C-alpha positions as CSV (number, residue, x, y, z in Angstrom):
1,M,115.6,82.3,106.8
2,L,116.2,79.6,104.1
3,V,114.8,76.3,104.5
4,P,116.6,73.3,102.7
5,G,114.7,72.2,99.7
6,H,112.8,75.3,99.1
7,G,115.4,77.5,97.5
8,S,114.6,76.6,94.0
9,K,110.9,77.2,94.3
10,P,109.4,80.6,93.2
11,A,108.3,83.1,95.9
12,E,104.5,83.1,96.6
13,S,102.4,86.3,97.1
14,G,100.0,86.6,100.0
15,P,99.5,88.1,103.3
16,V,102.6,88.6,105.4
17,L,101.9,88.0,109.2
18,M,104.2,89.5,111.7
19,A,105.0,87.2,114.9
20,A,106.7,88.4,118.0
21,S,108.5,86.2,120.4
22,V,109.0,86.9,124.0
23,A,111.6,85.0,126.1
24,T,109.7,83.7,129.2
25,E,112.8,81.8,130.7
26,P,116.5,82.3,130.7
27,L,118.7,80.3,128.3
28,R,119.9,77.0,130.0
29,A,122.9,74.7,129.4
30,A,122.3,71.7,127.2
31,A,122.3,69.4,130.1
32,D,119.7,71.5,132.0
33,T,117.0,71.5,129.5
34,A,114.2,70.4,131.6
35,P,112.0,73.4,133.3
36,A,111.8,73.3,137.1
37,A,108.5,71.5,138.2
38,N,107.6,74.4,140.7
39,T,108.1,77.5,138.3
40,P,105.0,78.5,136.9
41,A,104.8,79.5,133.2
42,R,104.5,83.2,132.7
43,E,102.1,84.6,129.9
44,P,104.0,86.5,127.1
45,S,103.7,90.2,127.6
46,F,103.1,91.0,124.1
47,N,99.3,90.7,122.9
48,L,98.7,91.4,119.3
49,A,94.9,92.4,120.0
50,T,95.8,95.2,122.5
51,S,99.0,96.4,120.8
52,E,97.0,97.3,117.6
53,A,94.0,99.2,119.1
54,I,92.1,101.1,116.6
55,V,91.3,104.6,117.4
56,P,88.5,106.2,115.8
57,E,89.4,109.2,113.5
58,Q,88.3,112.5,114.6
59,P,86.1,114.5,112.0
60,A,88.2,117.1,110.4
61,P,87.5,120.7,111.2
62,V,86.5,121.6,107.5
63,D,83.8,118.8,107.7
64,G,81.6,121.1,110.1
65,L,82.4,124.2,108.0
66,K,80.6,125.4,104.9
67,I,80.3,128.4,102.4
68,S,76.7,129.6,102.7
69,S,76.8,132.1,100.2
70,Q,79.5,133.6,97.6
71,S,79.8,136.1,95.0
72,W,82.7,137.7,93.2
73,R,83.5,140.7,91.3
74,R,86.6,142.2,89.4
75,G,88.8,144.8,90.8
76,G,92.2,146.3,90.0
77,L,91.6,147.3,86.4
78,G,89.8,143.9,85.8
79,S,92.6,141.5,86.7
80,N,91.9,140.9,90.4
81,A,89.1,138.6,91.7
82,L,87.5,139.9,94.7
83,V,85.4,137.4,96.6
84,T,82.7,137.9,99.1
85,F,81.5,134.7,101.0
86,T,80.1,133.6,104.5
87,L,81.3,130.8,106.4
88,R,79.3,128.9,108.8
89,N,80.8,126.9,111.5
90,G,78.8,124.1,112.8
91,N,81.6,122.5,114.9
92,D,81.7,122.5,118.6
93,Y,85.0,124.4,118.5
94,A,86.4,127.5,116.8
95,V,88.4,127.0,113.6
96,G,91.3,129.3,112.1
97,D,93.6,129.2,109.0
98,I,90.9,128.4,106.9
99,E,92.2,127.5,103.1
100,I,89.7,128.0,100.2
101,S,90.2,127.4,96.4
102,C,88.2,129.2,93.9
103,A,87.7,127.8,90.3
104,F,87.4,130.4,87.5
105,A,85.5,129.4,84.3
106,R,84.6,131.1,81.1
107,R,81.0,132.3,79.7
108,D,80.6,128.7,78.3
109,G,81.6,126.8,81.5
110,S,85.0,125.6,80.5
111,H,87.5,125.8,83.1
112,L,90.0,128.6,83.1
113,T,92.1,128.7,86.4
114,D,92.0,127.9,90.1
115,R,93.3,130.3,93.1
116,T,93.8,129.1,96.3
117,R,94.0,131.5,99.6
118,L,94.8,131.0,103.3
119,I,92.5,133.1,105.6
120,H,94.4,133.8,108.8
121,D,91.1,134.5,110.8
122,T,88.9,132.6,113.3
123,V,85.4,131.7,112.9
124,N,84.0,131.0,116.4
125,M,82.1,127.8,117.2
126,K,78.4,127.6,116.2
127,S,78.5,130.8,114.3
128,R,79.0,132.5,110.9
129,K,81.3,135.1,109.4
130,T,81.3,137.2,106.3
131,F,84.4,138.0,104.3
132,A,83.8,140.9,102.0
133,R,85.8,141.6,98.9
134,M,88.7,139.2,99.9
135,H,91.5,139.3,97.1
136,I,92.0,135.8,95.8
137,G,94.3,136.5,93.1
138,F,94.8,137.6,89.6
139,V,92.3,136.1,86.9
140,N,92.2,135.7,83.2
141,V,90.2,138.5,81.5
142,N,87.7,135.8,80.0
143,A,86.8,134.5,83.6
144,S,82.9,135.0,84.0
145,G,82.1,132.6,86.7
146,A,83.8,131.5,90.2
147,K,83.0,128.7,92.5
148,C,84.9,128.6,95.9
149,T,85.3,125.4,98.1
150,L,87.0,124.8,101.4
151,V,90.2,123.0,101.4
152,A,91.3,122.8,104.9
153,A,90.9,124.4,108.3
154,N,92.6,124.1,111.7
155,R,90.9,123.4,115.1
156,I,91.4,126.3,117.7
């Protein structure tokens, strides 16, 4: 909407507030502009406080899941990484489709490569499960260490 006299002023930045309008009475002719004396005024049906109720976020399934132990070794002529790890599920529900990411490093600690793997298995609530010699992917022959972390999981 353009307001006369404000067209040449620069725009100001600030918070933008949205407003809603609710028609409480039907439109009347110009001669009949006075409201009837016996009709009560209705409250608008839009309430900003209740329309944007904040719902607390649920913790992600991966928050209650952790890797309690892990080790790795080479397989397949030394080019494959085989990781053994134990997952502990502290959630009150089972989790599945767990995604892990393993970072491989040289002997001096410099980063070499990352590999990600999706595990199509379920870890029951308040339990642990060991995954033995899981193929994570191909790694550089200079890799001497691995550190795996949890990326995502789905609630079941």
